[in-house]
C-alpha positions in Angstrom: 0.0 0.0 0.0 1.4 3.4 -1.0 1.4 6.4 1.4 -1.0 8.2 -1.0 -3.6 5.4 -0.6 -3.4 5.3 3.2 -5.3 7.8 5.3 -2.7 10.4 6.4 -4.4 11.1 9.7 -3.3 7.6 10.7 0.3 8.8 10.6 0.4 12.6 10.9 -1.3 15.4 12.7 -1.9 17.4 9.5 -1.9 16.8 5.8 1.5 16.6 4.2 2.5 19.1 1.5 2.5 16.4 -1.2 0.6 13.4 -2.6 3.1 10.6 -3.2 1.8 8.8 -6.2 3.3 5.5 -7.1 4.8 5.2 -10.5 7.4 3.3 -12.4 10.8 4.7 -13.0 12.5 4.4 -16.3 15.1 1.7 -16.8 17.8 4.4 -16.6 16.4 5.7 -13.3 16.2 2.2 -11.9 19.9 1.6 -12.8 20.8 5.0 -11.3 19.1 4.1 -8.0 20.7 0.7 -7.8 24.2 2.0 -8.7 24.3 5.4 -7.1 21.9 5.3 -4.1 24.5 3.6 -1.8 26.8 6.6 -2.4 24.3 9.5 -2.3 21.1 8.5 -0.5 21.0 8.6 3.3 19.3 5.4 4.6 17.0 6.5 7.4 14.9 4.6 10.0 11.2 5.0 9.2 8.2 5.6 11.4 4.7 4.5 10.3 4.6 6.1 6.9 6.8 5.4 3.9 8.3 8.8 3.9 8.5 9.3 7.7 11.6 9.4 9.9 11.7 7.8 13.2 12.2 10.3 16.0 15.6 10.0 17.5 17.3 9.2 14.2 19.6 12.3 13.9 22.6 11.9 11.7 26.1 13.1 12.4 27.0 15.4 9.4 30.7 14.8 10.0 30.1 11.1 9.5 27.8 11.5 6.5 29.9 14.1 4.6 33.3 13.2 6.0 34.2 16.8 7.0 33.1 19.9 8.9 31.5 22.4 6.4 28.5 24.6 6.1 25.4 22.6 5.3 22.5 23.7 3.0 19.3 21.7 2.8 16.8 22.1 0.0 13.2 21.1 0.6 11.5 19.7 -2.5 14.5 19.4 -4.7 12.5 17.9 -7.5 14.9 16.6 -10.3 17.8 18.4 -8.6 18.6 21.1 -11.1 19.1 23.8 -8.5 20.9 21.8 -5.8 23.2 19.9 -8.2 24.3 23.3 -9.8 24.8 24.7 -6.3 26.8 21.7 -5.1 29.0 21.6 -8.2 29.8 25.3 -8.0 30.3 25.4 -4.2 32.6 22.5 -3.4 33.4 23.8 0.1 29.7 23.6 1.1 27.8 20.4 1.9 24.3 20.0 0.5 21.2 17.9 1.3 18.4 17.3 -1.2 15.1 16.5 0.4 12.5 14.9 -1.9 9.7 12.3 -1.7 9.6 11.4 -5.4 12.2 8.6 -6.2 12.3 9.4 -9.9 13.4 12.9 -9.1 16.1 11.6 -6.7 17.3 9.2 -9.4 17.6 12.1 -11.9 19.4 14.2 -9.2 22.0 11.4 -8.7 22.7 11.0 -12.4 23.3 14.7 -12.8 25.4 14.9 -9.6 27.5 12.0 -10.8 28.0 13.8 -14.1 28.9 17.1 -12.4 31.2 15.4 -9.9 29.2 16.8 -7.0 30.6 14.6 -4.2 29.4 17.1 -1.6 25.7 16.2 -2.2 23.5 13.8 -0.3 19.9 12.9 -0.7 17.1 11.8 1.5 13.7 10.4 0.5 11.4 11.7 3.2 8.8 14.3 4.3 10.8 17.5 4.7 9.5 18.7 8.1 10.4 15.3 9.6 13.9 15.6 8.1 14.3 19.0 9.8 12.9 17.7 13.1 14.4 14.2 13.4 17.2 13.8 10.9 19.2 17.0 11.2 20.7 17.9 14.6 19.5 21.1 16.0 21.3 24.1 14.5 23.0 22.0 11.9 21.9 23.9 8.8 23.5 27.1 7.6 20.7 27.5 5.2 17.3 26.0 4.3 15.9 26.5 0.8 12.3 26.3 -0.2 12.1 27.0 -3.9 8.8 26.7 -5.8 7.0 24.5 -3.4 3.6 23.1 -4.5 1.2 26.1 -4.3 -1.9 23.9 -3.8 -3.7 26.9 -5.4 -7.2 25.5 -5.1 -8.8 26.9 -1.9 -9.8 23.4 -0.6 -6.2 22.3 -0.8 -4.3 25.3 0.7 -4.2 23.5 4.0 -1.5 21.3 2.4 0.9 24.2 1.9 4.3 23.7 3.5 4.8 27.2 4.6 2.1 27.6 7.2 2.3 28.6 10.9 3.6 25.1 11.9 6.6 25.4 9.7 8.8 28.3 11.0 9.5 26.7 14.4 10.6 23.5 12.7 12.9 25.4 10.3 14.2 27.6 13.1 15.2 24.6 15.2 17.3 23.1 12.3 19.1 26.4 11.5 22.2 27.7 13.1 22.1 31.1 14.7 22.3 33.6 11.8 21.4 30.9 9.3 19.2 31.8 6.3 15.8 30.5 5.2 15.4 31.3 1.5 12.1 30.9 -0.4 10.8 31.6 -3.9 7.5 31.0 -5.6 5.7 32.1 -8.8 2.3 32.2 -7.1 1.5 35.6 -5.7 -1.0 34.5 -3.0 1.4 31.9 -1.7 4.2 34.5 -1.6 2.0 36.7 0.5 1.1 33.8 2.8 4.8 32.9 3.2 5.7 36.5 4.1 2.8 36.9 6.5 3.7 33.6 8.2 7.4 34.3 8.6 6.9 38.0 9.6 4.8 36.7 12.5 7.1 33.9 13.4 9.4 33.9 16.5 13.0 33.1 15.7 13.2 34.9 12.3 13.8 38.4 11.1 13.7 39.8 7.6 16.9 39.8 5.6 15.6 42.1 2.9 14.2 45.6 2.6 11.0 46.5 0.8 8.3 44.1 -0.2 10.4 41.3 -1.6 14.0 40.1 -1.5 16.2 40.4 -4.4 16.6 37.3 -6.5 18.9 34.9 -4.7 22.0 34.7 -6.8 22.7 31.1 -5.7 19.5 29.9 -7.3 20.1 28.8 -10.9 17.4 29.4 -13.4 15.6 26.1 -14.0 13.1 25.0 -16.6 10.4 25.0 -13.9 11.1 28.7 -13.2 11.1 29.5 -16.9 7.7 27.9 -17.3 6.2 30.1 -14.6 7.7 33.2 -16.2 6.4 32.1 -19.6 2.9 31.9 -18.2 3.2 35.5 -16.9 3.7 34.7 -13.3 6.2 36.9 -11.4 8.9 35.2 -9.3 9.0 36.5 -5.7 11.9 35.8 -3.4 12.0 36.0 0.4 14.9 35.7 2.8 14.8 35.4 6.6 17.6 35.2 9.1 17.5 32.9 12.2 17.9 35.2 15.2 20.3 34.1 17.9 18.9 31.7 20.4 18.2 33.1 23.9 
């Protein structure tokens, strides 16, 4: 039974920000998973759901990446275009791609292998649980949320990731002074993100005016170009984790 076909309330307090549909990977993706997952994918203990993480399963970044370096986590990395580019161009930084769709993770590994991005690791899991249970508190220098599913139908907006429950989870994972960077091509979601984070304890704006400047570390992807082609403006936000205590 897939997670999508199982009542979510059995496993979680609120709907997750995705519907994990089962689907076959291509032969190339299957080969990539078999050959590259042992090198790139973090094997995590599961709780009740297929994409859950068992509480108390925090990793040691030094053990996983083999060094001490700033760590950047991207939520919803998709096919990995943004994070593979970032990892390949910032070899002194460690990166974690968080995604629930295995085909996207397979594509990410193929591109990472081609780019020689040895500083990238992947986890197949629900992002809030990664921040809560897999990353040690204060481990992340940055958390990226680029183009999350907008769930634009009113009856589905409860699934949006960036809601009042999200900032405390992100704040716990970020180091003091760490950055939460967001981008979306849906105006109403951008407004929601800004309202939620402006009201959240533990964060302060890292921009002036209505919106942040486009984050230079976010490479232009086909997904972003598609939104622009449809006439949707891209809005960036950036919030700094205020010092604890």
